[in-house]
MDAnalysis code that builds the backbone (N, CA, C; Angstrom):
import MDAnalysis as mda
import numpy as np

u = mda.Universe.empty(639, n_residues=213, atom_resindex=np.repeat(np.arange(213), 3), trajectory=True)
u.add_TopologyAttr("name", ["N", "CA", "C"] * 213)
u.add_TopologyAttr("resid", np.arange(1, 214))
u.add_TopologyAttr("resname", ["UNK", "UNK", "UNK", "UNK", "UNK", "UNK", "UNK", "UNK", "UNK", "UNK", "UNK", "UNK", "UNK", "UNK", "UNK", "UNK", "UNK", "UNK", "UNK", "UNK", "UNK", "UNK", "UNK", "UNK", "UNK", "UNK", "UNK", "UNK", "UNK", "UNK", "UNK", "UNK", "UNK", "UNK", "UNK", "UNK", "UNK", "UNK", "UNK", "UNK", "UNK", "UNK", "UNK", "UNK", "UNK", "UNK", "UNK", "UNK", "UNK", "UNK", "UNK", "UNK", "UNK", "UNK", "UNK", "UNK", "UNK", "UNK", "UNK", "UNK", "UNK", "UNK", "UNK", "UNK", "UNK", "UNK", "UNK", "UNK", "UNK", "UNK", "UNK", "UNK", "UNK", "UNK", "UNK", "UNK", "UNK", "UNK", "UNK", "UNK", "UNK", "UNK", "UNK", "UNK", "UNK", "UNK", "UNK", "UNK", "UNK", "UNK", "UNK", "UNK", "UNK", "UNK", "UNK", "UNK", "UNK", "UNK", "UNK", "UNK", "UNK", "UNK", "UNK", "UNK", "UNK", "UNK", "UNK", "UNK", "UNK", "UNK", "UNK", "UNK", "UNK", "UNK", "UNK", "UNK", "UNK", "UNK", "UNK", "UNK", "UNK", "UNK", "UNK", "UNK", "UNK", "UNK", "UNK", "UNK", "UNK", "UNK", "UNK", "UNK", "UNK", "UNK", "UNK", "UNK", "UNK", "UNK", "UNK", "UNK", "UNK", "UNK", "UNK", "UNK", "UNK", "UNK", "UNK", "UNK", "UNK", "UNK", "UNK", "UNK", "UNK", "UNK", "UNK", "UNK", "UNK", "UNK", "UNK", "UNK", "UNK", "UNK", "UNK", "UNK", "UNK", "UNK", "UNK", "UNK", "UNK", "UNK", "UNK", "UNK", "UNK", "UNK", "UNK", "UNK", "UNK", "UNK", "UNK", "UNK", "UNK", "UNK", "UNK", "UNK", "UNK", "UNK", "UNK", "UNK", "UNK", "UNK", "UNK", "UNK", "UNK", "UNK", "UNK", "UNK", "UNK", "UNK", "UNK", "UNK", "UNK", "UNK", "UNK", "UNK", "UNK", "UNK", "UNK", "UNK", "UNK", "UNK", "UNK", "UNK", "UNK"])
u.atoms.positions = np.array([
    [87.065, 111.589, 129.786],
    [88.352, 111.021, 129.379],
    [88.766, 111.626, 128.040],
    [89.986, 112.042, 127.933],
    [90.486, 112.642, 126.700],
    [90.721, 111.584, 125.650],
    [90.155, 111.806, 124.467],
    [90.419, 110.900, 123.361],
    [91.855, 111.004, 122.908],
    [92.369, 109.899, 122.424],
    [93.766, 109.871, 121.993],
    [93.941, 109.015, 120.742],
    [95.051, 109.241, 120.064],
    [95.472, 108.373, 118.974],
    [96.175, 107.165, 119.578],
    [95.619, 105.990, 119.382],
    [96.251, 104.779, 119.888],
    [97.384, 104.321, 118.977],
    [97.225, 104.558, 117.666],
    [98.269, 104.162, 116.707],
    [98.060, 104.910, 115.408],
    [99.163, 105.186, 114.724],
    [99.134, 105.695, 113.352],
    [99.583, 104.547, 112.461],
    [98.791, 104.248, 111.434],
    [99.030, 103.058, 110.619],
    [99.208, 103.412, 109.146],
    [100.170, 102.770, 108.514],
    [100.451, 102.990, 107.100],
    [100.265, 101.694, 106.325],
    [99.695, 101.823, 105.114],
    [99.444, 100.665, 104.284],
    [100.704, 100.141, 103.626],
    [100.775, 98.818, 103.548],
    [101.842, 98.176, 102.803],
    [101.261, 97.605, 101.513],
    [102.106, 97.342, 100.548],
    [101.643, 96.782, 99.274],
    [101.295, 95.312, 99.485],
    [100.039, 94.970, 99.216],
    [99.595, 93.588, 99.318],
    [99.071, 93.145, 97.957],
    [99.575, 92.031, 97.459],
    [99.089, 91.454, 96.205],
    [98.225, 90.244, 96.543],
    [96.974, 90.279, 96.072],
    [96.041, 89.203, 96.415],
    [94.927, 89.135, 95.386],
    [94.310, 87.954, 95.294],
    [93.213, 87.769, 94.346],
    [92.013, 88.640, 94.709],
    [91.873, 88.951, 96.011],
    [90.716, 89.739, 96.441],
    [90.921, 91.247, 96.277],
    [92.107, 91.673, 95.915],
    [92.376, 93.108, 95.784],
    [91.512, 93.696, 94.676],
    [90.853, 94.805, 94.966],
    [89.925, 95.387, 94.013],
    [90.593, 96.121, 92.865],
    [91.848, 96.519, 93.016],
    [92.550, 97.259, 91.984],
    [92.851, 96.358, 90.790],
    [92.856, 96.922, 89.595],
    [93.127, 96.149, 88.386],
    [94.512, 95.504, 88.415],
    [95.423, 96.101, 89.168],
    [96.776, 95.555, 89.260],
    [96.866, 94.384, 90.231],
    [95.771, 94.110, 90.959],
    [95.788, 93.029, 91.950],
    [96.504, 93.420, 93.227],
    [96.631, 94.732, 93.466],
    [97.295, 95.197, 94.676],
    [96.328, 95.981, 95.554],
    [96.596, 95.999, 96.842],
    [95.764, 96.731, 97.789],
    [96.640, 97.324, 98.881],
    [96.147, 98.427, 99.466],
    [96.838, 99.038, 100.604],
    [96.027, 98.930, 101.881],
    [95.049, 97.997, 101.896],
    [94.182, 97.890, 103.072],
    [94.918, 97.362, 104.299],
    [95.999, 96.624, 104.086],
    [96.774, 96.093, 105.213],
    [97.678, 97.198, 105.753],
    [97.228, 97.802, 106.844],
    [97.986, 98.918, 107.421],
    [98.606, 98.495, 108.741],
    [99.827, 98.955, 108.978],
    [100.600, 98.557, 110.154],
    [101.019, 99.785, 110.959],
    [101.013, 99.676, 112.300],
    [101.419, 100.818, 113.130],
    [102.886, 101.175, 112.945],
    [103.177, 102.467, 113.030],
    [104.549, 102.946, 112.874],
    [104.938, 103.749, 114.106],
    [106.230, 103.848, 114.329],
    [106.757, 104.627, 115.452],
    [106.942, 106.081, 115.035],
    [106.799, 106.968, 116.006],
    [107.099, 108.375, 115.770],
    [105.991, 109.097, 115.036],
    [106.063, 110.420, 114.994],
    [105.047, 111.227, 114.305],
    [105.134, 111.065, 112.788],
    [103.975, 111.206, 112.145],
    [103.857, 111.071, 110.698],
    [103.187, 112.328, 110.153],
    [103.666, 112.821, 109.034],
    [103.082, 113.996, 108.412],
    [101.748, 113.640, 107.765],
    [100.724, 114.451, 108.068],
    [99.425, 114.305, 107.421],
    [99.177, 115.556, 106.596],
    [98.984, 115.351, 105.292],
    [98.763, 116.474, 104.381],
    [97.394, 116.341, 103.736],
    [97.031, 117.329, 102.929],
    [95.726, 117.297, 102.272],
    [95.588, 116.087, 101.357],
    [96.699, 115.531, 100.928],
    [96.673, 114.359, 100.050],
    [96.638, 113.048, 100.816],
    [96.812, 113.089, 102.141],
    [96.783, 111.865, 102.921],
    [97.946, 111.765, 103.881],
    [98.195, 110.544, 104.328],
    [99.213, 110.280, 105.339],
    [100.514, 109.884, 104.640],
    [101.585, 110.581, 104.965],
    [102.874, 110.332, 104.312],
    [103.295, 108.878, 104.507],
    [103.651, 108.231, 103.404],
    [104.117, 106.854, 103.460],
    [103.032, 105.817, 103.326],
    [101.768, 106.272, 103.253],
    [100.659, 105.320, 103.132],
    [100.524, 104.883, 101.678],
    [100.301, 103.571, 101.463],
    [100.108, 103.066, 100.106],
    [98.618, 102.956, 99.823],
    [98.180, 103.552, 98.716],
    [96.793, 103.457, 98.268],
    [96.803, 102.965, 96.833],
    [96.109, 101.851, 96.582],
    [96.100, 101.281, 95.238],
    [94.953, 101.840, 94.404],
    [93.737, 101.765, 94.920],
    [92.547, 102.172, 94.162],
    [92.253, 103.654, 94.364],
    [92.916, 104.481, 93.618],
    [92.739, 105.922, 93.779],
    [91.342, 106.379, 93.367],
    [90.643, 105.586, 92.560],
    [89.297, 105.962, 92.144],
    [88.310, 105.904, 93.310],
    [88.602, 105.057, 94.305],
    [87.673, 104.865, 95.414],
    [88.267, 105.205, 96.777],
    [89.561, 105.389, 96.848],
    [90.214, 105.656, 98.127],
    [91.128, 106.871, 97.989],
    [91.354, 107.533, 99.092],
    [92.200, 108.710, 99.073],
    [91.455, 109.925, 98.530],
    [92.188, 110.988, 98.273],
    [91.579, 112.236, 97.835],
    [91.267, 113.131, 99.021],
    [90.969, 114.404, 98.773],
    [90.795, 115.370, 99.858],
    [89.726, 114.989, 100.875],
    [88.614, 114.390, 100.446],
    [87.537, 114.056, 101.374],
    [87.767, 112.728, 102.097],
    [88.793, 111.996, 101.693],
    [89.119, 110.715, 102.308],
    [90.612, 110.641, 102.599],
    [91.178, 111.763, 103.030],
    [92.615, 111.830, 103.234],
    [93.073, 110.945, 104.378],
    [92.222, 110.822, 105.408],
    [92.558, 110.064, 106.613],
    [91.335, 109.234, 107.004],
    [91.573, 108.006, 107.449],
    [90.480, 107.154, 107.925],
    [90.740, 106.793, 109.386],
    [89.733, 107.014, 110.231],
    [89.860, 106.740, 111.666],
    [88.878, 105.654, 112.085],
    [89.350, 104.766, 112.965],
    [88.472, 103.724, 113.515],
    [88.772, 103.581, 115.004],
    [87.705, 103.377, 115.774],
    [87.829, 103.349, 117.227],
    [88.270, 101.978, 117.731],
    [89.211, 101.974, 118.662],
    [89.652, 100.730, 119.290],
    [88.494, 100.000, 119.952],
    [87.550, 100.741, 120.528],
    [86.417, 100.121, 121.200],
    [85.556, 99.327, 120.223],
    [85.372, 99.866, 119.014],
    [84.608, 99.146, 118.003],
    [85.400, 97.953, 117.472],
    [86.708, 98.128, 117.351],
    [87.559, 97.016, 116.932],
    [87.492, 95.863, 117.934],
    [87.413, 96.196, 119.225],
    [87.325, 95.168, 120.262],
    [86.034, 94.362, 120.130],
    [84.945, 95.033, 119.761],
    [83.680, 94.310, 119.549],
    [83.835, 93.285, 118.439],
    [84.457, 93.709, 117.342],
    [84.650, 92.793, 116.219],
    [85.572, 91.634, 116.591],
    [86.611, 91.917, 117.344],
    [87.527, 90.856, 117.768],
    [86.780, 89.806, 118.581],
    [85.903, 90.257, 119.478],
    [85.121, 89.316, 120.287],
    [84.135, 88.550, 119.419],
    [83.503, 89.237, 118.472],
    [82.505, 88.602, 117.616],
    [83.128, 87.543, 116.709],
    [84.316, 87.839, 116.203],
    [84.985, 86.908, 115.290],
    [85.864, 85.900, 116.016],
    [86.131, 86.166, 117.305],
    [86.964, 85.253, 118.072],
    [88.419, 85.256, 117.648],
    [88.920, 86.432, 117.272],
    [90.324, 86.535, 116.874],
    [90.824, 87.945, 117.138],
    [92.112, 88.074, 117.267],
    [92.706, 89.389, 117.535],
    [92.666, 90.252, 116.278],
    [92.402, 91.536, 116.480],
    [92.456, 92.516, 115.399],
    [93.317, 93.666, 115.893],
    [94.500, 93.798, 115.346],
    [95.430, 94.817, 115.799],
    [95.176, 96.159, 115.153],
    [95.905, 97.187, 115.567],
    [95.797, 98.504, 114.946],
    [96.009, 98.421, 113.438],
    [95.168, 99.098, 112.693],
    [95.244, 99.059, 111.235],
    [94.449, 97.934, 110.619],
    [93.848, 97.085, 111.447],
    [93.133, 95.918, 110.940],
    [91.901, 96.252, 110.130],
    [91.402, 97.462, 110.242],
    [90.259, 97.905, 109.449],
    [90.707, 98.744, 108.251],
    [92.009, 98.815, 108.056],
    [92.535, 99.672, 107.000],
    [92.578, 101.124, 107.414],
    [92.521, 101.361, 108.747],
    [92.482, 102.741, 109.233],
    [93.873, 103.328, 109.409],
    [93.979, 104.625, 109.150],
    [95.226, 105.350, 109.397],
    [95.382, 105.697, 110.867],
    [94.264, 106.072, 111.504],
    [94.291, 106.434, 112.910],
    [93.425, 105.471, 113.704],
    [94.046, 104.720, 114.602],
    [93.294, 103.936, 115.584],
    [93.118, 104.837, 116.787],
    [91.867, 105.041, 117.203],
    [91.602, 105.991, 118.282],
    [91.152, 105.277, 119.550],
    [91.319, 105.991, 120.670],
    [90.878, 105.500, 121.972],
    [90.059, 106.582, 122.651],
    [88.875, 106.210, 123.181],
    [87.988, 107.154, 123.889],
    [87.539, 108.297, 122.983],
    [87.335, 107.981, 121.695],
    [86.782, 108.937, 120.739],
    [85.503, 108.319, 120.172],
    [84.390, 109.038, 120.252],
    [83.126, 108.532, 119.720],
    [83.109, 108.762, 118.220],
    [83.732, 107.860, 117.489],
    [83.854, 108.031, 116.042],
    [82.490, 107.910, 115.368],
    [81.696, 106.921, 115.744],
    [80.380, 106.753, 115.132],
    [79.474, 107.942, 115.441],
    [79.638, 108.527, 116.609],
    [78.840, 109.688, 117.007],
    [79.427, 111.018, 116.589],
    [80.524, 110.996, 115.844],
    [81.123, 112.249, 115.375],
    [80.168, 112.935, 114.408],
    [80.033, 114.246, 114.552],
    [79.134, 115.019, 113.701],
    [79.838, 115.376, 112.394],
    [79.122, 115.193, 111.285],
    [79.682, 115.555, 109.981],
    [80.105, 117.029, 110.013],
    [81.360, 117.281, 109.660],
    [81.882, 118.650, 109.640],
    [82.597, 119.064, 110.909],
    [82.525, 118.233, 111.971],
    [83.229, 118.637, 113.186],
    [84.728, 118.578, 112.964],
    [85.461, 119.414, 113.717],
    [86.898, 119.552, 113.521],
    [87.654, 118.957, 114.695],
    [88.689, 118.188, 114.367],
    [89.538, 117.550, 115.377],
    [90.929, 118.158, 115.341],
    [91.415, 118.580, 116.486],
    [92.825, 118.934, 116.634],
    [93.561, 117.665, 117.045],
    [94.444, 117.208, 116.188],
    [95.187, 115.969, 116.444],
    [96.657, 116.250, 116.167],
    [97.496, 116.182, 117.206],
    [98.877, 116.594, 117.017],
    [98.894, 118.036, 116.554],
    [99.665, 118.326, 115.521],
    [99.689, 119.688, 114.986],
    [98.778, 119.835, 113.770],
    [97.991, 118.804, 113.467],
    [97.082, 118.828, 112.317],
    [95.666, 119.181, 112.753],
    [94.926, 119.786, 111.851],
    [93.502, 120.052, 112.060],
    [92.730, 119.261, 111.014],
    [91.881, 118.356, 111.486],
    [91.142, 117.452, 110.612],
    [89.654, 117.728, 110.720],
    [88.917, 117.367, 109.659],
    [87.463, 117.568, 109.653],
    [86.764, 116.288, 109.221],
    [85.771, 115.883, 110.001],
    [85.003, 114.670, 109.715],
    [84.165, 114.883, 108.454],
    [84.266, 113.963, 107.493],
    [83.559, 114.146, 106.221],
    [82.461, 113.120, 105.965],
    [82.735, 111.826, 106.191],
    [81.734, 110.819, 105.825],
    [82.120, 109.462, 106.404],
    [81.151, 108.524, 106.438],
    [81.470, 107.172, 106.899],
    [82.138, 106.353, 105.815],
    [82.776, 105.289, 106.233],
    [83.385, 104.338, 105.302],
    [82.299, 103.375, 104.801],
    [82.376, 103.008, 103.531],
    [81.484, 102.015, 102.942],
    [82.249, 100.712, 102.785],
    [81.746, 99.601, 103.340],
    [82.476, 98.333, 103.232],
    [82.502, 97.832, 101.791],
    [83.567, 97.118, 101.439],
    [83.737, 96.658, 100.064],
    [84.224, 95.214, 100.055],
    [84.247, 94.632, 98.858],
    [84.678, 93.238, 98.725],
    [86.158, 93.069, 99.067],
    [86.961, 94.109, 98.850],
    [88.372, 94.035, 99.229],
    [88.521, 93.850, 100.731],
    [87.722, 94.585, 101.500],
    [87.726, 94.459, 102.958],
    [87.328, 93.043, 103.370],
    [86.284, 92.514, 102.744],
    [85.832, 91.157, 103.057],
    [86.905, 90.132, 102.722],
    [87.586, 90.324, 101.583],
    [88.649, 89.407, 101.203],
    [89.843, 89.480, 102.128],
    [90.177, 90.689, 102.551],
    [91.299, 90.890, 103.468],
    [91.068, 90.146, 104.783],
    [89.868, 90.190, 105.285],
    [89.539, 89.510, 106.534],
    [89.217, 88.027, 106.333],
    [88.898, 87.652, 105.092],
    [88.490, 86.269, 104.863],
    [87.124, 85.955, 105.442],
    [86.241, 86.958, 105.447],
    [84.872, 86.803, 105.960],
    [83.923, 87.123, 104.800],
    [83.393, 86.105, 104.101],
    [82.610, 86.348, 102.890],
    [81.394, 87.245, 103.075],
    [80.724, 87.166, 104.232],
    [79.530, 87.987, 104.442],
    [79.822, 89.242, 105.252],
    [81.061, 89.717, 105.190],
    [81.461, 90.857, 106.012],
    [80.700, 92.128, 105.654],
    [80.426, 92.350, 104.368],
    [79.718, 93.575, 103.987],
    [78.372, 93.644, 104.694],
    [77.631, 92.548, 104.695],
    [76.337, 92.528, 105.386],
    [76.515, 92.736, 106.887],
    [77.462, 92.034, 107.473],
    [77.657, 92.127, 108.919],
    [78.146, 93.513, 109.329],
    [79.043, 94.089, 108.547],
    [79.567, 95.418, 108.827],
    [78.453, 96.461, 108.723],
    [77.585, 96.274, 107.735],
    [76.471, 97.203, 107.545],
    [75.498, 97.141, 108.715],
    [75.160, 95.937, 109.149],
    [74.228, 95.778, 110.260],
    [74.815, 96.338, 111.555],
    [76.099, 96.137, 111.775],
    [76.743, 96.642, 112.994],
    [76.758, 98.165, 113.018],
    [76.963, 98.782, 111.845],
    [76.855, 100.244, 111.683],
    [77.820, 101.037, 112.565],
    [79.045, 100.558, 112.677],
    [80.124, 101.350, 113.281],
    [81.229, 101.470, 112.226],
    [81.005, 102.334, 111.215],
    [81.834, 102.301, 110.012],
    [83.172, 103.000, 110.089],
    [83.414, 103.768, 111.147],
    [84.599, 104.608, 111.154],
    [84.356, 105.865, 110.341],
    [85.274, 106.799, 110.412],
    [85.070, 108.111, 109.779],
    [86.247, 108.492, 108.892],
    [85.914, 109.032, 107.717],
    [86.919, 109.676, 106.880],
    [87.041, 111.136, 107.305],
    [88.246, 111.665, 107.102],
    [88.501, 113.059, 107.470],
    [89.284, 113.759, 106.367],
    [88.990, 115.043, 106.195],
    [89.816, 115.877, 105.321],
    [90.787, 116.663, 106.197],
    [91.832, 117.172, 105.583],
    [92.883, 117.878, 106.315],
    [92.733, 119.377, 106.074],
    [92.416, 120.102, 107.130],
    [92.282, 121.557, 107.034],
    [93.607, 122.266, 107.305],
    [94.429, 121.654, 108.134],
    [95.775, 122.175, 108.376],
    [96.718, 120.998, 108.477],
    [97.725, 120.997, 107.646],
    [98.691, 119.904, 107.654],
    [99.501, 119.922, 108.945],
    [99.943, 118.759, 109.367],
    [100.738, 118.667, 110.578],
    [101.172, 117.239, 110.843],
    [101.883, 117.063, 111.939],
    [102.374, 115.743, 112.315],
    [101.505, 115.147, 113.417],
    [101.270, 113.837, 113.301],
    [100.444, 113.118, 114.262],
    [101.171, 111.845, 114.663],
    [101.135, 111.535, 115.959],
    [101.771, 110.319, 116.445],
    [100.921, 109.639, 117.497],
    [101.231, 108.386, 117.776],
    [100.531, 107.649, 118.822],
    [100.643, 108.397, 120.144],
    [99.530, 108.471, 120.863],
    [99.496, 109.170, 122.145],
    [99.010, 110.599, 122.057],
    [98.936, 111.165, 120.846],
    [98.462, 112.540, 120.707],
    [96.986, 112.628, 121.094],
    [96.596, 113.691, 121.805],
    [95.174, 113.884, 122.119],
    [94.367, 114.136, 120.851],
    [93.098, 113.733, 120.895],
    [92.130, 114.070, 119.847],
    [91.101, 114.993, 120.481],
    [91.148, 116.264, 120.111],
    [90.273, 117.266, 120.721],
    [89.281, 117.784, 119.687],
    [87.991, 117.676, 119.990],
    [86.969, 118.251, 119.120],
    [86.909, 119.750, 119.405],
    [87.313, 120.559, 118.423],
    [87.396, 122.003, 118.635],
    [86.211, 122.761, 118.049],
    [85.429, 122.092, 117.212],
    [84.239, 122.729, 116.637],
    [83.266, 121.637, 116.205],
    [81.976, 121.846, 116.474],
    [80.966, 120.836, 116.136],
    [79.746, 121.551, 115.553],
    [79.365, 121.247, 114.302],
    [78.211, 121.896, 113.681],
    [76.919, 121.649, 114.448],
    [76.017, 122.631, 114.376],
    [74.772, 122.566, 115.138],
    [73.781, 121.553, 114.570],
    [73.936, 121.148, 113.292],
    [72.949, 120.228, 112.704],
    [72.935, 118.868, 113.401],
    [74.074, 118.449, 113.958],
    [74.114, 117.229, 114.754],
    [74.044, 115.922, 113.993],
    [74.101, 115.942, 112.679],
    [74.027, 114.700, 111.893],
    [75.350, 113.952, 112.027],
    [75.278, 112.710, 112.465],
    [76.492, 111.967, 112.796],
    [76.923, 110.999, 111.693],
    [78.133, 110.523, 111.843],
    [78.658, 109.475, 110.963],
    [77.706, 108.282, 110.952],
    [77.276, 107.847, 112.126],
    [76.392, 106.691, 112.215],
    [75.068, 106.916, 111.517],
    [74.495, 108.104, 111.649],
    [73.212, 108.397, 111.001],
    [73.346, 108.383, 109.481],
    [74.402, 108.970, 108.959],
    [74.598, 108.975, 107.503],
    [74.766, 107.545, 106.995],
    [75.530, 106.745, 107.723],
    [75.752, 105.367, 107.296],
    [74.442, 104.592, 107.280],
    [73.663, 104.722, 108.353],
    [72.398, 103.976, 108.428],
    [71.406, 104.479, 107.382],
    [71.383, 105.792, 107.164],
    [70.455, 106.366, 106.195],
    [70.718, 105.855, 104.788],
    [71.985, 105.706, 104.434],
    [72.349, 105.315, 103.071],
    [72.479, 103.807, 102.901],
    [72.167, 103.054, 103.970],
    [72.259, 101.595, 103.859],
    [70.939, 100.927, 104.231],
    [70.583, 100.936, 105.517],
    [69.444, 100.154, 105.985],
    [68.238, 100.971, 106.443],
    [68.394, 102.273, 106.641],
    [67.302, 103.067, 107.203],
    [67.016, 104.292, 106.332],
    [66.414, 104.095, 105.162],
    [66.184, 105.215, 104.245],
    [65.277, 106.298, 104.808],
    [64.515, 105.979, 105.869],
    [63.675, 107.010, 106.478],
    [64.505, 108.144, 107.076],
    [65.819, 107.903, 107.255],
    [66.708, 108.933, 107.785],
    [67.269, 109.859, 106.703],
    [67.012, 109.549, 105.433],
    [67.626, 110.308, 104.342],
    [67.327, 111.813, 104.394],
    [66.103, 112.242, 104.694],
    [65.879, 113.701, 104.730],
    [66.787, 114.413, 105.726],
    [67.071, 113.782, 106.837],
    [67.936, 114.403, 107.841],
    [69.358, 114.581, 107.320],
    [69.811, 113.674, 106.474],
    [71.177, 113.744, 105.950],
    [71.415, 115.070, 105.226],
    [70.383, 115.602, 104.577],
    [70.549, 116.843, 103.822],
    [70.875, 118.029, 104.713],
    [70.638, 117.897, 106.020],
    [71.010, 118.982, 106.936],
    [72.523, 119.115, 107.079],
    [73.240, 118.039, 106.753],
    [74.699, 118.021, 106.920],
    [75.361, 118.548, 105.657],
    [75.387, 119.867, 105.503],
    [75.913, 120.439, 104.265],
    [77.426, 120.335, 104.150],
    [78.092, 119.807, 105.197],
    [79.535, 119.565, 105.107],
    [79.846, 118.214, 104.457],
    [78.807, 117.405, 104.182],
    [79.038, 116.143, 103.483],
    [79.574, 116.419, 102.084],
    [80.429, 115.535, 101.559],
    [80.875, 115.700, 100.179],
    [79.673, 115.749, 99.228],
    [79.745, 116.581, 98.222],
    [78.632, 116.793, 97.307],
    [78.133, 115.506, 96.636],
    [78.997, 114.564, 96.244],
    [78.467, 113.332, 95.626],
    [77.481, 112.586, 96.529],
    [77.713, 112.593, 97.834],
    [76.786, 111.928, 98.748],
    [75.473, 112.700, 98.822],
    [75.550, 114.012, 98.943],
    [74.336, 114.826, 98.997],
    [73.514, 114.665, 97.728],
    [74.178, 114.630, 96.592],
    [73.462, 114.467, 95.326],
    [72.807, 113.088, 95.239],
    [73.491, 112.073, 95.719],
    [72.917, 110.727, 95.733],
    [71.671, 110.690, 96.614],
    [71.734, 111.333, 97.765],
    [70.583, 111.374, 98.673],
    [69.426, 112.123, 98.018],
    [69.716, 113.248, 97.357],
    [68.651, 113.999, 96.679],
    [67.964, 113.140, 95.618],
    [68.759, 112.384, 94.855],
    [68.182, 111.528, 93.816],
    [67.293, 110.451, 94.422],
    [67.750, 109.855, 95.500],
    [66.962, 108.804, 96.144],
    [65.648, 109.358, 96.692],
    [65.716, 110.541, 97.290],
    [64.500, 111.141, 97.808],
    [63.539, 111.517, 96.678],
    [64.080, 112.021, 95.568],
    [63.243, 112.398, 94.448],
    [62.548, 111.188, 93.836],
    [63.269, 110.052, 93.807],
    [62.688, 108.830, 93.225],
    [61.547, 108.280, 94.070],
    [61.549, 108.656, 95.344],
    [60.479, 108.194, 96.235],
    [59.255, 109.081, 96.171],
    [59.391, 110.189, 95.437],
    [58.270, 111.098, 95.284],
    [58.065, 111.968, 96.488],
])
C-alpha cells in the first residue's frame, strides 16, 4: 500500500499556563489546512513555532506522525485525536514512521525530505493533552514520530504519496534511537552507526557511552 499524507497541519497561537515558552505561548495545537503548503528548509509556511530554542530549525523543519499510531492513543485514552493532535505537520497514512531509517529520504509532493531524529516528549505536550503522566506513557509506547529536514523545497498537500526513495544501509530506525536514548541504553552503541543523526545527539550518545566505561 502506498503511503500518503493524510493531512498537512499548521500551528495556531495558543496561550496557556502549560506553554513552555517564556511568553506563555505555544504552537503545539496544529490544525489541518486545505490545499498544498510550501515546505522550506526553515519549516512549513504558515506554521507557528514559539520555542525556537527547542523546536524548528533545519533538523526539525517538519514533524510527521502516523495516523495508525494516533489511533492507538485515541483508543487508549478513550477520546478522539484529530490530525495535528500530536503537534505534527504531516499526518501520514500507511507510512512506517517508527520504522523509518535515520537518513532515509522521502519524496512528498514536490519536496524531498530526510528523516533526522525522533521527537522527545515534553511538559508542553503533556499540558496540551491534559495528561500529567504523558511523558512516561509516551516514552513507554515508543512511537515518537519523526522529524525531517528539507533537502529540496516544494509544496505538499493532503493525499500526496510518501515515497521512500533512498534508505541508508545501517538500518538504525527512529524507534531504535528513541528507545536507546530513553529506556534501553544497551542500544546506544548501535545508534552511532547512524551518522545522519544530528551531531548533538551523536555527541550525547558518545558521552553516555564514555561514562559507562
